[in-house]
C-alpha positions in Angstrom: -29.5 39.0 -65.3 -30.7 41.2 -68.0 -28.4 44.1 -69.1 -30.3 47.3 -69.7 -28.8 49.0 -72.9 -27.8 52.6 -72.6 -30.0 54.9 -74.6 -28.3 56.0 -77.8 -27.1 59.7 -77.9 -28.6 61.5 -80.8 -26.1 62.7 -83.3 -25.3 66.4 -82.8 -26.7 68.5 -85.5 -24.9 71.4 -87.1 -26.7 74.8 -86.3 -28.5 75.8 -89.3 -27.3 79.1 -90.9 -29.6 81.8 -90.1 -31.6 83.8 -92.6 -29.5 87.1 -92.0 -26.2 85.3 -92.5 -27.6 83.4 -95.8 -28.4 87.0 -97.0 -25.3 88.4 -96.1 -23.3 85.6 -97.6 -25.6 85.8 -100.9 -24.6 89.7 -100.8 -21.1 89.0 -100.6 -21.2 86.5 -103.6 -22.8 89.0 -105.8 -20.3 91.8 -105.0 -17.5 89.7 -105.6 -17.4 89.8 -109.2 -17.6 93.6 -109.1 -15.0 93.6 -106.5 -12.6 91.5 -108.7 -13.2 94.0 -111.7 -12.3 96.9 -109.6 -9.2 95.3 -108.2 -8.2 94.3 -111.8 -9.0 97.6 -113.5 -8.4 100.2 -110.6 -6.5 98.9 -107.6 -3.5 97.1 -109.6 -2.9 100.0 -112.1 -2.8 102.3 -109.1 -0.2 100.3 -107.1 1.8 99.5 -110.1 1.9 103.1 -110.9 3.2 103.9 -107.6 5.9 101.2 -107.7 7.3 102.4 -111.1 7.4 105.8 -110.0 10.3 104.5 -107.8 12.2 103.1 -110.7 14.1 104.4 -113.8 11.9 102.4 -116.1 11.7 103.5 -119.9 9.8 101.7 -122.7 11.6 98.6 -123.6 13.7 98.5 -120.2 12.4 97.5 -117.0 14.9 99.6 -115.1 15.8 99.3 -111.4 14.9 100.8 -108.1 15.9 104.5 -107.7 13.9 105.3 -104.6 13.0 109.2 -104.4 15.2 110.1 -107.3 12.4 110.8 -109.7 10.6 112.9 -107.1 13.9 114.9 -106.5 14.2 115.5 -110.2 10.7 116.8 -110.4 11.2 119.2 -107.4 14.2 120.8 -109.5 12.1 120.7 -112.9 10.9 124.2 -113.8 7.9 122.5 -115.7 6.8 120.5 -112.7 6.8 123.9 -110.6 4.7 125.7 -113.2 2.3 122.6 -113.4 1.8 122.7 -109.5 1.1 126.5 -109.7 -1.1 126.2 -112.7 -3.2 123.2 -111.3 -3.7 125.0 -108.0 -4.8 128.2 -109.8 -7.0 126.4 -112.3 -8.7 124.5 -109.7 -9.4 127.3 -107.0 -10.5 130.1 -109.7 -12.8 127.8 -111.6 -14.3 126.4 -108.4 -15.0 130.0 -107.2 -16.5 131.0 -110.5 -18.7 127.8 -110.8 -20.0 128.3 -107.3 -21.0 131.8 -108.0 -22.6 131.1 -111.4 -24.0 127.9 -110.4 -25.6 129.2 -107.1 -26.8 132.4 -108.6 -28.6 130.5 -111.5 -29.9 127.8 -109.2 -31.5 130.5 -107.0 -33.1 132.2 -110.1 -34.3 128.8 -111.5 -35.9 127.8 -108.1 -38.3 130.9 -108.4 -41.7 130.4 -110.1 -40.6 131.8 -113.4 -42.6 131.4 -116.7 -40.8 128.9 -119.0 -38.7 127.6 -116.0 -38.3 124.2 -117.3 -37.0 125.5 -120.8 -34.3 127.6 -118.9 -33.4 124.4 -116.8 -32.8 122.6 -120.0 -30.8 125.2 -121.5 -28.3 125.5 -118.5 -27.5 121.9 -119.1 -26.3 122.3 -122.6 -22.5 123.1 -121.9 -22.4 120.0 -119.5 -24.1 117.9 -122.0 -21.9 118.8 -124.9 -19.0 116.4 -125.5 -15.8 117.9 -124.1 -14.0 117.6 -127.2 -16.6 119.7 -129.2 -16.9 122.2 -126.2 -13.1 123.1 -126.1 -12.6 123.0 -129.7 -15.3 125.6 -130.1 -13.6 127.8 -127.5 -10.4 127.4 -129.3 -12.0 128.6 -132.6 -13.5 131.5 -130.8 -10.1 132.6 -129.4 -8.0 132.2 -132.7 -6.3 135.6 -133.3 -7.6 136.0 -137.1 -11.4 135.2 -137.8 -12.0 134.3 -134.0 -15.5 135.4 -132.7 -14.2 137.0 -129.5 -11.9 139.3 -131.7 -14.7 140.1 -134.2 -17.0 140.9 -131.5 -14.6 143.4 -129.7 -13.8 145.0 -133.1 -17.3 145.3 -134.1 -18.3 146.9 -130.8 -15.5 149.3 -130.5 -14.3 147.4 -127.1 -11.0 146.2 -128.7 -9.4 149.5 -127.4 -9.7 148.4 -123.8 -7.5 145.1 -124.3 -5.0 147.0 -126.6 -4.6 149.7 -123.9 -3.5 146.9 -121.5 -1.0 145.8 -123.9 -2.9 142.5 -124.9 -2.8 143.1 -128.7 -2.6 145.5 -131.5 -4.3 146.3 -134.8 -7.5 144.6 -133.7 -5.9 141.3 -133.1 -5.3 139.4 -129.7 -3.9 136.0 -129.7 -5.8 134.8 -126.6 -4.1 131.3 -126.5 -0.8 132.1 -127.8 0.5 134.7 -125.2 1.2 134.0 -121.5 -1.0 136.8 -120.1 -4.1 135.5 -121.6 -3.6 131.6 -122.2 -4.5 130.6 -118.5 -7.6 133.0 -118.0 -8.9 131.8 -121.4 -8.6 128.3 -120.3 -10.2 129.2 -117.1 -13.1 130.8 -118.8 -13.7 127.7 -121.1 -13.4 125.2 -118.1 -16.0 127.3 -116.1 -18.4 127.4 -118.9 -18.2 123.9 -119.4 -18.5 122.8 -115.7 -20.9 125.4 -113.9 -24.1 123.4 -115.2 -23.3 120.6 -112.9 -22.9 122.8 -109.8 -26.1 124.7 -111.0 -28.4 121.5 -111.2 -26.9 120.2 -108.0 -27.7 123.3 -106.2 -31.2 123.5 -107.6 -32.0 119.9 -106.6 -30.6 120.8 -103.0 -32.8 123.9 -102.9 -36.0 122.2 -103.8 -35.5 119.9 -100.6 -35.5 123.1 -98.3 -38.8 123.1 -96.5 -40.9 126.5 -97.3 -42.0 126.8 -93.8 -38.3 127.6 -92.9 -38.5 130.5 -95.2 -42.0 131.6 -94.0 -40.9 131.2 -90.4 -37.8 133.6 -90.8 -39.8 136.0 -92.9 -42.3 136.2 -90.1 -39.5 136.9 -87.5 -38.5 140.0 -89.6 -35.6 138.4 -91.5 -34.5 140.1 -94.6 -33.9 138.4 -98.0 -30.0 138.1 -97.4 -30.7 136.8 -93.8 -32.9 134.2 -95.1 -30.2 133.2 -97.7 -27.5 133.2 -95.0 -29.4 131.5 -92.2 -31.7 129.1 -93.9 -30.3 128.3 -97.5 -26.7 128.2 -96.8 -27.0 125.7 -94.0 -29.4 123.6 -95.9 -27.3 123.3 -98.9 -23.6 123.3 -97.1 -23.2 119.6 -97.6 -24.1 119.6 -101.3 -21.7 122.4 -101.7 -18.8 120.7 -100.2 -19.4 117.4 -102.2 -19.8 119.3 -105.6 -16.7 121.2 -104.7 -14.8 118.1 -104.0 -16.0 116.2 -107.3 -15.2 119.4 -109.4 -11.8 119.8 -107.7 -10.7 116.3 -108.5 -12.2 116.4 -112.1 -10.5 119.6 -113.0 -7.2 118.5 -111.6 -7.3 115.3 -113.4 -8.7 116.8 -116.6 -6.8 116.6 -119.7 -8.7 117.4 -122.8 -9.3 121.0 -122.0 -5.5 121.9 -121.9 -4.6 119.6 -124.6 -7.1 120.8 -127.1 -6.8 124.5 -126.4 -3.1 125.0 -125.6 -1.2 121.8 -125.1 0.2 123.2 -122.0 1.8 126.3 -123.8 2.9 128.9 -124.6 6.1 128.3 -122.5 4.3 126.2 -119.9 1.7 129.1 -119.1 -1.0 126.3 -118.9 0.9 123.3 -118.1 -1.0 121.1 -115.6 -0.4 117.8 -114.0 -2.0 115.5 -116.6 -0.3 117.2 -119.6 3.0 117.0 -117.9 2.5 113.3 -117.4 1.6 112.6 -121.0 4.7 114.3 -122.2 6.6 112.1 -119.9 4.9 109.1 -121.6 5.7 110.6 -124.9 9.4 110.6 -124.2 9.1 106.9 -123.0 10.3 107.7 -119.5 7.8 105.8 -117.7 9.2 106.3 -114.3 9.1 109.9 -114.2 5.7 110.1 -115.8 4.4 107.9 -113.1 6.0 110.1 -110.4 4.2 113.2 -111.9 1.0 111.4 -111.5 1.6 110.0 -108.0 2.7 113.5 -106.8 -0.7 114.6 -107.2 -2.3 112.0 -105.1 -1.4 113.4 -101.6 -3.1 116.6 -102.4 -6.2 115.0 -103.4 -6.2 112.8 -100.6 -5.9 115.7 -98.2 -8.8 117.3 -99.9 -11.0 114.2 -99.6 -10.1 113.9 -95.8 -10.9 117.6 -95.3 -14.2 117.7 -97.3 -15.5 114.3 -95.3 -14.5 116.0 -92.0 -16.6 118.8 -92.6 -19.5 116.9 -94.0 -19.3 114.8 -90.7 -19.5 117.8 -88.8 -22.8 118.7 -90.1 -24.3 115.4 -89.2 
């Protein structure tokens, strides 16, 4: 009797990878080198700085774990308290001034003025200038003898005003050498250097606002201020928040403007976090220097979360 052979079962085939999965895998492979570079250059130093902030490490000695001793020392250190106060003052005051100057000029340059392109290019000059050159120029303008500002005040007869306030005598004011004027001078220089970024960002946002909204508001009888309040401000609100966040982070972490102009003096009148951390590095106390830098991180994280929440509320 013939035996009927059972039919062979076809070998099961693995499901082929879909086009979308292949594209996703290829994307991950392309991003992998950049991710490794970021981990090596950003994540590792950041985590390591947090680690050594809890140690008493100095140059040439790995030190040991001390917990929060470095942060307790900072809380009692007068220079750290001054750095906190000066950093907050510098960030808040310069942001307010940059907002006023940047938005005012952006509104002006958004109008159909003759030579508008030339004015837009001129506004960018302080931002395009290297920071070293910009702040060194300000330092030369503010020197007590031969400085440009004192010369202008003397030639115009306006020197009597600051002298009446006790800021100088005999036509000489040491703008960067006395506590009462050092921080305002740094604020003025920082504002001048940074407001073009605000201006050009606001100008780009203003050009995206449809003219139909202004025309509709004008037909409804809205005044110029009402059109600004009800049309312009809501349209550029997200840009204002993002620019303020970036500027605050840059200003709080900036080193060159303080170091070139005052080096944190006189008597810690302009001391800020980056300069204080640098002095800690100079003294070779790496643990304390890292603690100064790490102490700034929570404040910046809170600022980032707040601004992110505000931006999401507008979506």
